[in-house]
C-alpha positions as a Python dict, from the first residue, in 0.01 Angstrom:
ca = {
    (1, 'M'): (0, 0, 0),
    (2, 'V'): (62, 342, -157),
    (3, 'R'): (236, 443, 165),
    (4, 'L'): (460, 132, 152),
    (5, 'I'): (551, 221, -211),
    (6, 'R'): (643, 569, -106),
    (7, 'I'): (873, 442, 175),
    (8, 'I'): (1037, 202, -72),
    (9, 'L'): (1097, 469, -331),
    (10, 'L'): (1260, 691, -60),
    (11, 'I'): (1499, 410, 12),
    (12, 'C'): (1580, 406, -369),
    (13, 'S'): (1703, 763, -327),
    (14, 'L'): (1965, 665, -73),
    (15, 'A'): (2315, 691, -237),
    (16, 'V'): (2532, 377, -148),
    (17, 'R'): (2881, 496, -177),
    (18, 'M'): (3172, 257, -125),
    (19, 'H'): (3531, 363, -112),
    (20, 'A'): (3830, 148, -155),
    (21, 'Q'): (4187, 171, -270),
    (22, 'P'): (4244, 60, -626),
    (23, 'P'): (4441, -266, -662),
    (24, 'T'): (4819, -219, -685),
    (25, 'E'): (4929, -299, -1042),
    (26, 'Q'): (5206, -560, -1055),
    (27, 'V'): (5475, -488, -1318),
    (28, 'P'): (5607, -809, -1469),
    (29, 'K'): (5979, -866, -1465),
    (30, 'E'): (6174, -793, -1778),
    (31, 'E'): (6275, -1112, -1961),
    (32, 'P'): (6644, -1142, -2061),
    (33, 'P'): (6696, -1108, -2442),
    (34, 'N'): (6701, -1436, -2637),
    (35, 'R'): (7009, -1523, -2855),
    (36, 'E'): (6792, -1618, -3148),
    (37, 'A'): (6666, -1322, -3344),
    (38, 'D'): (6321, -1466, -3412),
    (39, 'S'): (6255, -1595, -3060),
    (40, 'A'): (6057, -1282, -2964),
    (41, 'A'): (5784, -1391, -3208),
    (42, 'Q'): (5745, -1715, -3009),
    (43, 'I'): (5654, -1525, -2681),
    (44, 'P'): (5276, -1483, -2659),
    (45, 'A'): (5150, -1133, -2622),
    (46, 'P'): (4984, -1063, -2285),
    (47, 'T'): (4603, -1100, -2276),
    (48, 'P'): (4435, -750, -2272),
    (49, 'A'): (4244, -669, -1949),
    (50, 'K'): (3869, -685, -1966),
    (51, 'T'): (3712, -346, -1923),
    (52, 'Q'): (3346, -419, -2010),
    (53, 'Y'): (3101, -435, -1725),
    (54, 'P'): (2999, -806, -1704),
    (55, 'L'): (2621, -732, -1643),
    (56, 'D'): (2598, -528, -1963),
    (57, 'S'): (2606, -858, -2153),
    (58, 'F'): (2283, -993, -1997),
    (59, 'T'): (2003, -792, -2147),
    (60, 'D'): (1738, -1060, -2155),
    (61, 'F'): (1689, -1306, -1860),
    (62, 'S'): (1473, -1397, -1562),
    (63, 'A'): (1577, -1528, -1226),
    (64, 'L'): (1483, -1554, -861),
    (65, 'L'): (1680, -1283, -670),
    (66, 'V'): (1771, -1357, -307),
    (67, 'G'): (1902, -1064, -97),
    (68, 'S'): (1973, -699, -175),
    (69, 'I'): (2246, -440, -138),
    (70, 'M'): (2065, -319, 175),
    (71, 'E'): (2092, -640, 358),
    (72, 'M'): (2411, -717, 548),
    (73, 'G'): (2561, -1061, 490),
    (74, 'E'): (2362, -1329, 314),
    (75, 'G'): (2034, -1181, 207),
    (76, 'A'): (1715, -1365, 275),
    (77, 'S'): (1432, -1170, 93),
    (78, 'E'): (1334, -1334, -235),
    (79, 'A'): (1191, -1160, -548),
    (80, 'H'): (1157, -1246, -918),
    (81, 'I'): (1366, -1031, -1142),
    (82, 'Y'): (1316, -998, -1518),
    (83, 'R'): (1530, -793, -1780),
    (84, 'S'): (1440, -692, -2134),
    (85, 'G'): (1684, -456, -2296),
    (86, 'N'): (1725, -150, -2057),
    (87, 'L'): (1404, -230, -1864),
    (88, 'V'): (1428, -434, -1534),
    (89, 'R'): (1124, -551, -1361),
    (90, 'V'): (1148, -661, -986),
    (91, 'E'): (853, -808, -789),
    (92, 'D'): (793, -697, -435),
    (93, 'P'): (909, -974, -198),
    (94, 'A'): (572, -959, -20),
    (95, 'G'): (382, -986, -349),
    (96, 'L'): (216, -648, -307),
    (97, 'G'): (336, -498, -640),
    (98, 'Y'): (638, -460, -868),
    (99, 'F'): (888, -207, -993),
    (100, 'I'): (1028, -125, -1339),
    (101, 'T'): (1355, 53, -1369),
    (102, 'D'): (1475, 200, -1688),
    (103, 'L'): (1867, 161, -1684),
    (104, 'S'): (1905, 423, -1967),
    (105, 'T'): (1747, 694, -1753),
    (106, 'L'): (1759, 532, -1405),
    (107, 'E'): (1395, 608, -1347),
    (108, 'T'): (1173, 367, -1163),
    (109, 'Y'): (797, 314, -1190),
    (110, 'A'): (626, 149, -887),
    (111, 'F'): (293, -43, -926),
    (112, 'S'): (43, -167, -667),
    (113, 'T'): (-331, -179, -614),
    (114, 'G'): (-331, 203, -609),
    (115, 'P'): (-195, 454, -865),
    (116, 'C'): (147, 404, -1010),
    (117, 'M'): (433, 614, -882),
    (118, 'H'): (744, 748, -1047),
    (119, 'D'): (1086, 811, -899),
    (120, 'S'): (1407, 949, -1064),
    (121, 'H'): (1624, 688, -887),
    (122, 'P'): (1667, 313, -962),
    (123, 'Y'): (1502, 60, -744),
    (124, 'F'): (1756, -61, -496),
    (125, 'R'): (1692, -437, -567),
    (126, 'V'): (1809, -367, -926),
    (127, 'S'): (2163, -306, -800),
    (128, 'P'): (2426, -367, -926),
    (129, 'F'): (2300, -348, -1276),
    (130, 'P'): (2305, 29, -1299),
    (131, 'A'): (2652, 57, -1131),
    (132, 'A'): (2863, 124, -1444),
    (133, 'R'): (2710, 448, -1567),
    (134, 'S'): (2841, 672, -1842),
    (135, 'G'): (3187, 799, -1757),
    (136, 'S'): (3276, 515, -1511),
    (137, 'S'): (3580, 291, -1547),
    (138, 'V'): (3570, -77, -1485),
    (139, 'E'): (3852, -310, -1373),
    (140, 'R'): (3820, -687, -1369),
    (141, 'V'): (4062, -924, -1207),
    (142, 'A'): (4017, -1305, -1229),
    (143, 'T'): (4084, -1459, -880),
    (144, 'G'): (4015, -1828, -919),
    (145, 'K'): (3742, -2083, -977),
    (146, 'E'): (3479, -2248, -751),
    (147, 'T'): (3174, -2475, -785),
    (148, 'L'): (2866, -2310, -642),
    (149, 'D'): (2516, -2467, -636),
    (150, 'G'): (2641, -2721, -898),
    (151, 'H'): (2778, -2457, -1131),
    (152, 'S'): (3144, -2429, -1213),
    (153, 'C'): (3216, -2059, -1164),
    (154, 'Q'): (3492, -1818, -1256),
    (155, 'I'): (3555, -1574, -971),
    (156, 'E'): (3623, -1210, -1073),
    (157, 'D'): (3682, -906, -858),
    (158, 'I'): (3505, -604, -1022),
    (159, 'S'): (3589, -251, -943),
    (160, 'V'): (3370, 43, -1086),
    (161, 'S'): (3510, 389, -1036),
    (162, 'S'): (3319, 703, -1107),
    (163, 'L'): (3522, 989, -1244),
    (164, 'K'): (3230, 1229, -1170),
    (165, 'N'): (3207, 1187, -789),
    (166, 'G'): (3518, 987, -704),
    (167, 'S'): (3326, 695, -565),
    (168, 'H'): (3441, 330, -588),
    (169, 'L'): (3229, 14, -588),
    (170, 'K'): (3403, -319, -532),
    (171, 'M'): (3231, -644, -588),
    (172, 'R'): (3306, -1013, -633),
    (173, 'F'): (3125, -1206, -900),
    (174, 'W'): (3071, -1581, -923),
    (175, 'E'): (3017, -1631, -1298),
    (176, 'A'): (2863, -1959, -1396),
    (177, 'E'): (3031, -2116, -1696),
    (178, 'D'): (2719, -2305, -1806),
    (179, 'L'): (2514, -1979, -1801),
    (180, 'Q'): (2744, -1787, -2029),
    (181, 'G'): (2922, -1630, -1731),
    (182, 'F'): (2606, -1493, -1558),
    (183, 'P'): (2700, -1414, -1201),
    (184, 'I'): (2488, -1638, -978),
    (185, 'K'): (2641, -1475, -666),
    (186, 'I'): (2756, -1120, -607),
    (187, 'E'): (2922, -988, -296),
    (188, 'F'): (2936, -616, -236),
    (189, 'L'): (3283, -559, -66),
    (190, 'R'): (3263, -289, 191),
    (191, 'P'): (3550, -167, 423),
    (192, 'G'): (3551, -346, 753),
    (193, 'G'): (3404, -667, 626),
    (194, 'R'): (3052, -535, 621),
    (195, 'S'): (2955, -700, 301),
    (196, 'S'): (2624, -770, 136),
    (197, 'I'): (2563, -1095, -69),
    (198, 'I'): (2291, -1151, -333),
    (199, 'R'): (2223, -1473, -534),
    (200, 'Y'): (2039, -1536, -852),
    (201, 'K'): (1863, -1870, -873),
    (202, 'N'): (1675, -2044, -1154),
    (203, 'V'): (1842, -1824, -1413),
    (204, 'V'): (1676, -1844, -1758),
    (205, 'L'): (1861, -1659, -2035),
    (206, 'G'): (1658, -1544, -2327),
    (207, 'L'): (1390, -1308, -2458),
    (208, 'Q'): (1123, -1203, -2199),
    (209, 'D'): (761, -1128, -2246),
    (210, 'R'): (751, -754, -2329),
    (211, 'T'): (416, -711, -2167),
    (212, 'L'): (584, -748, -1831),
    (213, 'F'): (758, -410, -1880),
    (214, 'I'): (464, -198, -2002),
    (215, 'H'): (406, 106, -1788),
    (216, 'P'): (201, 441, -1811),
    (217, 'K'): (371, 733, -1959),
    (218, 'S'): (302, 938, -1641),
    (219, 'C'): (269, 835, -1281),
    (220, 'Q'): (234, 1028, -952),
    (221, 'S'): (568, 1157, -845),
    (222, 'A'): (740, 996, -546),
    (223, 'P'): (778, 1222, -240),
    (224, 'Q'): (1120, 1397, -206),
    (225, 'R'): (1299, 1481, 110),
    (226, 'A'): (1145, 1771, 296),
    (227, 'A'): (1332, 2105, 284),
    (228, 'P'): (1469, 2233, 608),
    (229, 'K'): (1214, 2423, 809),
    (230, 'K'): (1263, 2801, 850),
    (231, 'S'): (1364, 2918, 1207),
    (232, 'R'): (1099, 3101, 1408),
    (233, 'G'): (1318, 3415, 1382),
    (234, 'S'): (1247, 3444, 1006),
    (235, 'R'): (994, 3708, 885),
    (236, 'G'): (638, 3637, 990),
    (237, 'S'): (298, 3805, 956),
}
C-alpha cells in the first residue's frame, strides 16, 4: 500500500498546464444622446464582472466526487471529499486510505495502513480547488442555464490565468441554484476537445467534523524524480 501511495503522490507532482486564447471582449455600441437632460440617470449602470474564484466561497462541505482531472471525458472513479477551511480530505477510490491537502500551502499528507507520507504538491483529485493561486486572475462569463440531476444550474465559463508562468486554465461550471451556486459539474476545457468532466453528488453544505482533517506534524517525504544519471565518461575511481 505504501508503494501505491508513492505512485499516487508522484502523479500529484505532474503539472497540468492548459493553454487557450482569452475571450475576445465585445465593446458595446455607443448609445445616441437623449434629448432630455436627466435621461442618462434612467440608464442602468453595467453590472461589474465577477472576478472572485467561485470555489473560494465553499469552505465547508462534503460530497461524493466522481471523476478527476486525469480522466478523459466523463470520469467514473468515485471518492468522498470533505472541506473544512483550507483543508480538503479525499478518500482513496479503492478505500485503501485518504489524502489531506492544505490549500494554503498546497502540501498533501497521505494516509494508509503504513506510515503517513508528505508531498509538496496538491493531491490531483482536489483539483480545481487550488487553481486560483495568489497572483492569478479570474474571468467569469455566464453562458446560460440548464437543469442537471434535478438542479437548476447557472452555467459559467471560468478562465484562470497565472501571471507567473503564463498558463491558462479554462473550465465550465454548472452552478446549482439550490446549493448556493455550488458547481455540481465541472468540465476542464482542453484544446482539441480533450476535456475532463467531474461531478459532485450528494453535496452537503455546512461545517465538517474537524477530526477528519487531523494529521501528524511530520510524515515521511514522498519520493522525488530521480536526477539524471552521470555518463560513464565522468570521473571514476
